[in-house]
N, C-alpha and C positions, 0 to 999 in steps of 0.2 A: 544397038541390038547384035552387031557382030561381036564387038568387043566381050559382051557378055557371053556369047556362044564359045567365043576363043577361049574365054577363062574358065569357062566350065569343062571344057577339052583338056584343058592345061591340068585342072584340079582333077580329073578323072584319071589322065595318065600319071600324075604323081602319086594318088592313091593306089593305081595298082601296080607301081614301080615298089611302094613301100612294102605291099603284100608281098610281092613275089622276093623280096631282098630280105635277108635277114638284120637284124639289128647289129647284131657283131659285124657284119661283114660291111656296114655302112660308116660304124664307128671305127672299124678296123683297118680298113684299104680306101679309105676317101681323105676328102680335105678337112672331115671331123675327125680324124684317129685322136687328135690329140684329147678328145673329150671322152674318150673309151676309159671304162672303168677297170684298171689294171689288176686290183686285187680287193674283191669286194670280201673277203672272208678275214683282212687284216685288223679290224677292230672288235673282232666278234670274240665272244667270253671263251672256254675251252668247253661249258657245256652247250651254246648255241653252236659250235664247230660240230661237234658230235650231233647235235640234232639235224645239222645240215647235209650230213655224213649218208643219211638213210636214202635220200634223193638225188645222191651226187653221181653222175657220170663221168668218165673218161677223163679229162684232164681237171675237171672241178674236185676228183679224188685226189690227184698229186699234188693239187693246191691245197686242199685240206690237210691231207698229211703234212705239207710242208709247215703250215701254219701251228698244226697241232706239236711237231717238232719243235718249235719256238716256245711252247708253253714251259714253266717251268717243272720241274719234278713234282714239287707239292700239288700243283694244280692238277697234273696227270693222275697222280695219286688219289687225290680228294674226290675223284669222281666214284659215281657208283659203280656195283661190280657189271651192270648193264651197259652201261658209256662206257666202260673198258672194253666190253666184250665187242662193242660197236665200232670202237677203233681197229680192234684185231682183225675183225670181219672188213672193215675198210681197207686194210692194208693188204689183207689177202685177194679182196676182191681186184685192188689196182694191179697187184703184179701178176694174178692169174686171170687175164681176161677171158671170160667164157666166148666172147666172140671171135679172139684169136684162134683160141683152141680149136673151138666149130670151125672154122675157116680152114685150118690145117688139118683137121678130119676130112671135112669135103672136097680139099683140093687130092688128100689123097683116094678118097673113095670114088671121086670124078674120073681118074686115071683108069678106072675098070681093074685094080689089084685089089684081089682078095686080101683081105685083113692078117689072114693067116701066115702070107708071104711078105708081109712088111717087117722090113730089119726095125726090131725095136731102138735099135741106137740112133738111126735115122728120124725116126719118130720123134723120139724124146730130143733130138736136135731140133728139129721143126717146132716143137713145143718151147723149148729154150730160147729160140731166136724169137719169139714173140714176147717174151719179158721186157719191159721196158727199164732202162737202166736209169731213169732219173726220179726214181721213187726215193723221197724222204722217209728212211726208216727210225730216225731217231725217237719218235713217240713210242712205236713199235717195239724197240731194244728197251727200253725202259718199262715197258709192262710188262714183257716177257721176262724180263729179271725181276720183277716184284713176287714174291711168293704167295702173295694173298690173291693176286690175279688169277696165278695157275692152281690155287685151290679152290677159287669160286667160278671161273668160266667152264663153260663146257670143254672138254676135253676133245671134240671136234675141232672148236676153235682153237684150242691151244695149238693141236698138230699142224692146222692148215697154215695158221700164222709163223709157225716156226718154219714150216717148209717154204713160206713167203719170204721169210728174213734169209732162210740159206741160199735160196734161190736168187734175190738180191745181192747178197755177199758175193755168190759165186760169178754172177752175171758181171759185176763191177771188179772183179778181181783179174787183171790181163793174163795173170798165170795161169787160170783157167781156160779162160775162153779162148785163149790163142792156140 
């Protein structure tokens, strides 16, 4: 009977531990790290990658753009205009993180400074610092160079994705950032 109670306690402890610890940390930082799935997007088709883009967050977005950048010109150009627009929006969302911009604004406003007295150059520098440098822009460049995309996708998306590409290029150019 004591063995049974001991076994039950062990099971409860393990169950609570699994609930409190995410799978990523279990497979990423433990002896089971070799079992972690490194790239879940590697074998997906272009259309499947685009479908995944709608729900992607953070590092997933970067990984999706990286995999989309590996696709052929024909595969990317063969997508519907809606799917192409999804890729452009994905690149924009990856470059300009709403959370990072919001944190920058909150940091400035929490100092008690009135927005009218904020130096616009300092503000833009802070926003520019939040842009990641490891975003693959291959698919973005291809789509923006395609006249059919420019003619069929909304103007807002074209403008924002062009700004994202410019920001990525500027961020990755040491002559501009130094």
